[in-house]
C-alpha positions as a Markdown table, in Angstrom:
| # | Residue | x | y | z |
|---|---|---|---|---|
| 1 | Met | -15.7 | -5.7 | -25.0 |
| 2 | Asn | -15.3 | -5.5 | -28.7 |
| 3 | Leu | -12.6 | -7.5 | -30.2 |
| 4 | Arg | -13.8 | -7.5 | -33.9 |
| 5 | His | -10.0 | -6.0 | -34.5 |
| 6 | Leu | -9.0 | -9.4 | -34.1 |
| 7 | Ser | -10.3 | -10.2 | -37.8 |
| 8 | Asp | -7.7 | -8.0 | -39.3 |
| 9 | Val | -4.9 | -9.2 | -36.9 |
| 10 | Phe | -5.6 | -12.2 | -38.0 |
| 11 | Pro | -7.0 | -12.5 | -41.5 |
| 12 | Glu | -6.6 | -15.9 | -41.9 |
| 13 | Thr | -8.0 | -17.2 | -38.9 |
| 14 | Thr | -11.6 | -18.2 | -38.1 |
| 15 | Ile | -13.0 | -16.0 | -36.1 |
| 16 | Lys | -16.7 | -15.8 | -34.1 |
| 17 | Phe | -17.9 | -13.2 | -32.5 |
| 18 | Asp | -20.3 | -12.6 | -29.8 |
| 19 | Glu | -20.9 | -16.0 | -30.3 |
| 20 | Pro | -23.3 | -18.4 | -27.9 |
| 21 | Met | -21.6 | -20.8 | -26.2 |
| 22 | Ala | -24.2 | -22.9 | -25.6 |
| 23 | Asn | -24.0 | -24.1 | -29.5 |
| 24 | Tyr | -20.7 | -25.9 | -27.8 |
| 25 | Ser | -21.7 | -26.9 | -24.3 |
| 26 | Tyr | -22.8 | -30.5 | -24.3 |
| 27 | Thr | -25.4 | -28.9 | -21.6 |
| 28 | Lys | -26.7 | -26.7 | -24.3 |
| 29 | Thr | -26.4 | -23.6 | -22.2 |
| 30 | Gly | -23.7 | -20.7 | -22.1 |
| 31 | Gly | -23.5 | -17.0 | -22.7 |
| 32 | Pro | -21.5 | -15.2 | -25.7 |
| 33 | Val | -18.0 | -15.1 | -25.5 |
| 34 | Asp | -16.2 | -11.9 | -27.0 |
| 35 | Ala | -14.7 | -13.9 | -29.5 |
| 36 | Leu | -14.1 | -17.5 | -29.9 |
| 37 | Ile | -11.3 | -18.5 | -32.1 |
| 38 | Phe | -10.8 | -21.8 | -33.9 |
| 39 | Pro | -6.6 | -22.3 | -34.4 |
| 40 | His | -4.9 | -24.9 | -36.6 |
| 41 | Ser | -1.4 | -24.8 | -34.9 |
| 42 | Val | 0.7 | -24.6 | -32.2 |
| 43 | Gln | 1.8 | -21.2 | -33.9 |
| 44 | Glu | -1.1 | -20.3 | -34.1 |
| 45 | Ile | -1.6 | -20.5 | -30.2 |
| 46 | Lys | 1.4 | -19.2 | -29.8 |
| 47 | Thr | 1.2 | -15.9 | -31.7 |
| 48 | Ile | -2.6 | -15.1 | -30.1 |
| 49 | Ile | -1.8 | -15.7 | -26.7 |
| 50 | Arg | 1.1 | -13.5 | -27.1 |
| 51 | Tyr | -1.4 | -10.8 | -29.1 |
| 52 | Ala | -3.6 | -11.3 | -26.2 |
| 53 | Asn | -0.9 | -10.7 | -23.6 |
| 54 | Arg | 0.1 | -7.7 | -25.1 |
| 55 | Glu | -3.3 | -6.0 | -25.4 |
| 56 | His | -4.4 | -7.2 | -22.2 |
| 57 | Ile | -7.2 | -9.2 | -23.4 |
| 58 | Pro | -8.4 | -12.7 | -20.9 |
| 59 | Leu | -8.2 | -15.8 | -22.9 |
| 60 | Ile | -8.8 | -19.5 | -21.7 |
| 61 | Ala | -8.6 | -22.5 | -24.2 |
| 62 | Leu | -11.4 | -24.8 | -24.3 |
| 63 | Gly | -12.0 | -28.4 | -25.4 |
| 64 | Asn | -15.5 | -30.8 | -26.2 |
| 65 | Ser | -16.7 | -28.6 | -23.3 |
| 66 | Ser | -18.5 | -31.9 | -21.9 |
| 67 | Asn | -17.4 | -31.6 | -18.8 |
| 68 | Leu | -18.5 | -27.5 | -18.1 |
| 69 | Ile | -20.7 | -25.2 | -17.1 |
| 70 | Ile | -20.5 | -21.8 | -19.1 |
| 71 | Arg | -22.8 | -19.0 | -17.1 |
| 72 | Asp | -25.4 | -17.2 | -18.6 |
| 73 | Gln | -23.3 | -14.4 | -18.8 |
| 74 | Gly | -21.0 | -15.6 | -20.9 |
| 75 | Ile | -17.0 | -15.2 | -21.3 |
| 76 | Ala | -15.2 | -12.0 | -21.5 |
| 77 | Gly | -12.2 | -11.6 | -24.1 |
| 78 | Ile | -11.0 | -14.7 | -25.9 |
| 79 | Val | -11.8 | -18.2 | -26.2 |
| 80 | Leu | -9.8 | -20.7 | -28.2 |
| 81 | Met | -11.6 | -23.9 | -29.1 |
| 82 | Leu | -9.0 | -26.3 | -29.6 |
| 83 | Thr | -11.3 | -28.8 | -31.3 |
| 84 | Asp | -9.9 | -28.3 | -34.8 |
| 85 | Met | -6.5 | -29.8 | -33.5 |
| 86 | Glu | -7.3 | -33.0 | -33.7 |
| 87 | Lys | -4.7 | -35.1 | -35.6 |
| 88 | Met | -4.0 | -38.5 | -34.1 |
| 89 | Ala | -1.4 | -41.1 | -35.2 |
| 90 | Val | 0.1 | -44.1 | -34.2 |
| 91 | His | 3.8 | -44.9 | -33.8 |
| 92 | Gly | 5.1 | -48.1 | -31.9 |
| 93 | Arg | 3.5 | -48.8 | -28.9 |
| 94 | Gln | 3.0 | -44.8 | -28.3 |
| 95 | Leu | -0.5 | -43.0 | -29.9 |
| 96 | Ile | 0.2 | -39.5 | -30.3 |
| 97 | Ala | -2.8 | -37.0 | -30.7 |
| 98 | Glu | -3.8 | -33.2 | -30.7 |
| 99 | Ala | -5.2 | -31.2 | -27.6 |
| 100 | Gly | -8.9 | -31.3 | -29.8 |
| 101 | Ala | -9.2 | -35.0 | -30.4 |
| 102 | Arg | -11.8 | -37.0 | -29.1 |
| 103 | Ile | -10.4 | -39.1 | -26.0 |
| 104 | Ile | -13.0 | -41.9 | -27.1 |
| 105 | Asp | -11.5 | -41.7 | -30.7 |
| 106 | Ala | -8.2 | -42.1 | -29.8 |
| 107 | Ser | -9.5 | -45.7 | -27.9 |
| 108 | Arg | -10.5 | -46.2 | -30.6 |
| 109 | Leu | -7.1 | -45.8 | -32.8 |
| 110 | Ala | -5.7 | -47.7 | -30.0 |
| 111 | Ala | -8.1 | -50.4 | -30.3 |
| 112 | Asp | -7.4 | -50.5 | -34.1 |
| 113 | His | -3.7 | -51.2 | -33.6 |
| 114 | Thr | -4.3 | -53.7 | -30.9 |
| 115 | Leu | -3.0 | -51.4 | -28.1 |
| 116 | Ser | -4.6 | -51.7 | -24.9 |
| 117 | Gly | -4.5 | -48.9 | -22.2 |
| 118 | Leu | -7.4 | -46.8 | -23.3 |
| 119 | Glu | -10.2 | -49.1 | -23.1 |
| 120 | Phe | -11.5 | -47.3 | -19.7 |
| 121 | Ala | -12.1 | -44.2 | -22.2 |
| 122 | Cys | -14.7 | -45.6 | -25.4 |
| 123 | Gly | -17.1 | -43.6 | -23.3 |
| 124 | Ile | -15.7 | -40.5 | -22.1 |
| 125 | Pro | -16.8 | -37.6 | -24.5 |
| 126 | Gly | -14.2 | -35.1 | -23.6 |
| 127 | Ser | -11.3 | -34.0 | -25.3 |
| 128 | Ile | -7.7 | -35.3 | -24.8 |
| 129 | Gly | -6.8 | -31.8 | -23.8 |
| 130 | Gly | -9.5 | -31.8 | -21.3 |
| 131 | Ala | -9.1 | -35.5 | -20.1 |
| 132 | Ile | -5.4 | -34.5 | -19.3 |
| 133 | Tyr | -6.4 | -31.3 | -17.5 |
| 134 | Met | -9.0 | -33.2 | -15.3 |
| 135 | Asn | -7.0 | -36.6 | -15.2 |
| 136 | Ala | -10.4 | -38.2 | -16.2 |
| 137 | Gly | -11.3 | -41.6 | -15.5 |
| 138 | Ala | -13.9 | -44.1 | -15.7 |
| 139 | Tyr | -14.0 | -47.9 | -14.6 |
| 140 | Gly | -11.1 | -48.3 | -12.9 |
| 141 | Gly | -8.9 | -46.3 | -15.4 |
| 142 | Glu | -7.4 | -42.2 | -15.5 |
| 143 | Val | -5.5 | -40.9 | -18.0 |
| 144 | Ser | -2.5 | -40.7 | -15.9 |
| 145 | Glu | -2.0 | -44.4 | -16.0 |
| 146 | Val | -1.1 | -44.2 | -19.7 |
| 147 | Val | 0.4 | -41.0 | -20.1 |
| 148 | Arg | 4.5 | -40.2 | -21.2 |
| 149 | Glu | 4.8 | -36.5 | -21.5 |
| 150 | Val | 2.4 | -33.8 | -22.2 |
| 151 | Asp | 3.4 | -31.0 | -24.8 |
| 152 | Val | 2.1 | -27.6 | -23.9 |
| 153 | Val | 1.9 | -23.6 | -24.3 |
| 154 | Thr | 2.4 | -21.3 | -21.6 |
| 155 | Leu | 0.4 | -18.0 | -20.6 |
| 156 | Gly | 3.4 | -16.6 | -21.7 |
| 157 | Gly | 3.5 | -18.2 | -25.6 |
| 158 | Gln | 6.4 | -20.1 | -24.8 |
| 159 | Tyr | 6.1 | -24.6 | -26.0 |
| 160 | Lys | 7.0 | -26.3 | -23.6 |
| 161 | Thr | 7.0 | -30.6 | -22.3 |
| 162 | Tyr | 6.0 | -32.2 | -19.0 |
| 163 | Thr | 7.2 | -35.4 | -18.4 |
| 164 | Leu | 4.2 | -37.6 | -16.2 |
| 165 | Glu | 6.3 | -37.1 | -12.9 |
| 166 | Glu | 6.2 | -33.3 | -13.7 |
| 167 | Leu | 2.5 | -33.5 | -13.7 |
| 168 | Asn | 1.7 | -34.1 | -10.6 |
| 169 | Phe | -1.5 | -36.4 | -11.5 |
| 170 | Ala | -4.3 | -37.1 | -8.9 |
| 171 | Tyr | -7.6 | -37.7 | -8.4 |
| 172 | Arg | -9.2 | -35.2 | -11.0 |
| 173 | His | -6.1 | -33.3 | -10.9 |
| 174 | Ser | -3.1 | -32.1 | -12.8 |
| 175 | Glu | -0.5 | -29.2 | -12.2 |
| 176 | Leu | -1.9 | -28.0 | -15.5 |
| 177 | Gln | -4.7 | -26.5 | -13.3 |
| 178 | Glu | -2.1 | -24.7 | -11.6 |
| 179 | Thr | -0.3 | -23.2 | -14.4 |
| 180 | Gly | -3.3 | -22.3 | -16.8 |
| 181 | Asp | -0.7 | -23.7 | -19.6 |
| 182 | Ile | -2.7 | -24.6 | -22.4 |
| 183 | Ile | -2.4 | -28.4 | -23.2 |
| 184 | Val | -1.8 | -28.8 | -27.6 |
| 185 | Arg | -0.5 | -32.1 | -27.6 |
| 186 | Val | -0.3 | -35.3 | -26.2 |
| 187 | Thr | 1.8 | -38.9 | -26.4 |
| 188 | Phe | 0.2 | -41.7 | -24.4 |
| 189 | Asp | 2.5 | -45.2 | -23.5 |
| 190 | Leu | 0.4 | -48.1 | -24.3 |
| 191 | Glu | 0.4 | -51.8 | -24.4 |
| 192 | Leu | 0.6 | -54.4 | -27.5 |
| 193 | Gly | -2.7 | -56.6 | -26.2 |
| 194 | Asp | -5.2 | -58.8 | -27.2 |
| 195 | Ala | -7.3 | -57.6 | -30.2 |
| 196 | Asp | -10.5 | -59.8 | -28.9 |
| 197 | Ala | -9.7 | -58.5 | -25.4 |
| 198 | Ile | -9.7 | -54.8 | -25.9 |
| 199 | Thr | -12.9 | -55.0 | -28.2 |
| 200 | Gly | -14.7 | -57.0 | -25.5 |
| 201 | Lys | -13.8 | -54.8 | -22.8 |
| 202 | Met | -14.9 | -51.8 | -24.6 |
| 203 | Asp | -18.3 | -53.1 | -25.8 |
| 204 | Glu | -18.6 | -54.3 | -22.0 |
| 205 | Leu | -18.1 | -50.6 | -20.7 |
| 206 | Thr | -19.9 | -49.0 | -23.9 |
| 207 | Phe | -23.0 | -51.4 | -22.1 |
| 208 | Leu | -22.5 | -50.4 | -19.0 |
| 209 | Arg | -22.6 | -46.7 | -19.7 |
| 210 | Glu | -25.2 | -46.8 | -22.1 |
| 211 | Ser | -28.1 | -49.0 | -19.4 |
| 212 | Lys | -26.7 | -46.8 | -16.5 |
| 213 | Gln | -26.3 | -43.2 | -17.8 |
| 214 | Pro | -28.9 | -40.5 | -19.2 |
| 215 | Leu | -27.1 | -40.2 | -22.1 |
| 216 | Glu | -30.6 | -39.2 | -24.3 |
| 217 | Leu | -30.1 | -35.8 | -22.7 |
| 218 | Pro | -28.2 | -32.8 | -22.1 |
| 219 | Ser | -25.3 | -32.7 | -19.3 |
| 220 | Cys | -22.2 | -32.0 | -18.2 |
| 221 | Gly | -21.0 | -35.5 | -17.5 |
| 222 | Ser | -20.6 | -36.5 | -13.9 |
| 223 | Val | -21.0 | -33.1 | -11.6 |
| 224 | Phe | -19.2 | -33.9 | -8.4 |
| 225 | Lys | -15.7 | -35.6 | -7.4 |
| 226 | Arg | -16.5 | -38.8 | -4.8 |
| 227 | Pro | -16.0 | -38.0 | -2.0 |
| 228 | Lys | -14.0 | -40.1 | 0.2 |
| 229 | Gly | -15.7 | -43.1 | 2.0 |
| 230 | His | -18.7 | -42.5 | 0.2 |
| 231 | Phe | -20.2 | -42.6 | -3.0 |
| 232 | Thr | -21.9 | -39.5 | -4.9 |
| 233 | Gly | -25.0 | -41.3 | -6.6 |
| 234 | Gln | -25.6 | -43.2 | -3.0 |
| 235 | Leu | -25.9 | -39.8 | -1.2 |
| 236 | Ile | -28.1 | -37.8 | -3.7 |
| 237 | Gln | -30.3 | -40.7 | -4.1 |
| 238 | Glu | -30.6 | -41.1 | 0.0 |
| 239 | Ala | -31.3 | -37.7 | 0.5 |
| 240 | Asn | -34.4 | -37.8 | -1.9 |
| 241 | Leu | -32.9 | -35.3 | -4.8 |
| 242 | Gln | -33.6 | -37.6 | -7.8 |
| 243 | Gly | -36.0 | -35.2 | -9.8 |
| 244 | Tyr | -34.6 | -32.2 | -8.1 |
| 245 | Thr | -35.6 | -29.5 | -10.8 |
| 246 | Val | -34.6 | -26.0 | -11.0 |
| 247 | Gly | -35.9 | -24.7 | -14.3 |
| 248 | Gly | -34.6 | -26.9 | -17.0 |
| 249 | Ala | -32.0 | -28.5 | -14.9 |
| 250 | Gln | -32.9 | -31.7 | -13.1 |
| 251 | Val | -30.7 | -34.0 | -11.1 |
| 252 | Ser | -31.2 | -37.4 | -13.5 |
| 253 | Met | -33.6 | -39.8 | -12.5 |
| 254 | Lys | -31.6 | -42.1 | -14.4 |
| 255 | His | -28.2 | -42.0 | -12.4 |
| 256 | Ala | -28.2 | -39.0 | -9.3 |
| 257 | Gly | -24.9 | -38.1 | -10.2 |
| 258 | Phe | -25.8 | -36.9 | -13.5 |
| 259 | Ile | -27.6 | -33.0 | -13.6 |
| 260 | Val | -29.6 | -33.0 | -17.0 |
| 261 | Asn | -31.2 | -30.7 | -19.5 |
| 262 | Ile | -34.7 | -31.6 | -19.4 |
| 263 | Gly | -35.7 | -28.4 | -21.3 |
| 264 | Gly | -34.8 | -24.9 | -21.9 |
| 265 | Ala | -32.2 | -25.2 | -18.8 |
| 266 | Thr | -30.0 | -21.8 | -18.1 |
| 267 | Ala | -26.4 | -22.4 | -16.7 |
| 268 | Thr | -28.1 | -20.7 | -13.5 |
| 269 | Asp | -30.9 | -23.4 | -13.6 |
| 270 | Tyr | -27.7 | -25.8 | -13.4 |
| 271 | Ile | -25.9 | -24.2 | -10.6 |
| 272 | Asp | -28.6 | -23.4 | -8.6 |
| 273 | Val | -29.4 | -27.3 | -8.7 |
| 274 | Ile | -25.5 | -28.0 | -7.7 |
| 275 | His | -26.2 | -25.7 | -4.8 |
| 276 | His | -28.7 | -27.0 | -3.7 |
| 277 | Val | -27.7 | -30.7 | -3.8 |
| 278 | Gln | -24.1 | -29.5 | -1.8 |
| 279 | Glu | -26.5 | -27.5 | 1.1 |
| 280 | Val | -28.5 | -30.8 | 1.5 |
| 281 | Ile | -25.8 | -33.6 | 1.6 |
| 282 | Lys | -24.0 | -31.4 | 3.8 |
| 283 | Asp | -26.7 | -30.7 | 6.3 |
| 284 | Lys | -27.6 | -34.5 | 6.3 |
| 285 | Asn | -24.3 | -36.0 | 5.6 |
| 286 | Asp | -21.9 | -33.3 | 6.5 |
| 287 | Val | -20.0 | -34.6 | 3.4 |
| 288 | Thr | -18.9 | -31.7 | 1.3 |
| 289 | Leu | -19.5 | -32.1 | -2.2 |
| 290 | Glu | -16.9 | -30.7 | -4.6 |
| 291 | Thr | -17.4 | -30.0 | -8.2 |
| 292 | Glu | -16.0 | -32.0 | -10.9 |
| 293 | Val | -17.5 | -30.1 | -13.6 |
| 294 | Arg | -16.0 | -27.0 | -14.3 |
| 295 | Ile | -17.9 | -23.6 | -14.0 |
| 296 | Ile | -16.2 | -20.6 | -15.6 |
| 297 | Gly | -17.5 | -17.4 | -17.4 |
| 298 | Arg | -18.5 | -13.7 | -16.1 |
| 299 | Glu | -19.0 | -12.9 | -12.6 |
| 300 | Asp | -15.5 | -14.1 | -11.8 |
| 301 | Asn | -14.5 | -15.2 | -15.3 |
| 302 | Ile | -12.5 | -18.2 | -13.4 |
| 303 | Glu | -12.8 | -21.9 | -12.7 |
| 304 | Thr | -15.5 | -21.9 | -9.7 |
| 305 | Asn | -15.3 | -24.9 | -6.7 |
| 306 | Lys | -17.3 | -24.7 | -4.2 |
């Protein structure tokens, strides 16, 4: 699909053509996207969506691409990369952030204003938008516990605000996974806290993350959802799958819930490791491991959740 005409339609917008998504994903894998666009405003997003709809161009929005695998065949159509939309502000006990801001940075800004509620997110590498989309959580906290409302642009190019209740949060799930609406801004409700307690908690969680997770290698973060009544890492460990390798993708020796790029991995390597782990755990434990990581790109260009 040749979309180079987009430069004429949107002359002031940053657009990259046939851009390898490996340059942006945390796994360092992923094929080219036809057109990678970096919007700077809600109006720009609305305009691009409406144009894509008129021209029947596939479109998807991404943030930091941290809990994501992009297939080696790349992505057809337009990818809106929201990382340039990263403004944040604090008003009283509310923290308002654009979707492309990192949730780590939001947790630090909250701490700077002695606001409590986002300490759990101090080690989550994803964007605000991605965190809302999947109801990201760690160490007993989830974003659903502190969200007030979420502003989106719908797939029809309309601006809309979701209340907490309308977001239908559940474990690693939000209503936005059903609608496909593009998150542009999030308002968090936080609590006044004690500065020492907040920073102490963040220091503790940072230590735990650095000591237990394979941060020294590229990865897509936690690969599988936690199955009811089980711990994913324990299941994988007991099945002797740590160290299982396809190409350059390996089940981490440091944390069994992670798959790392030990050098030269492809997205197909990652997907093959995922499928093997799922098959072994199903055969051995009769437990179905669902992916937490999203898998997107050419083949069907939709999310896969085997």
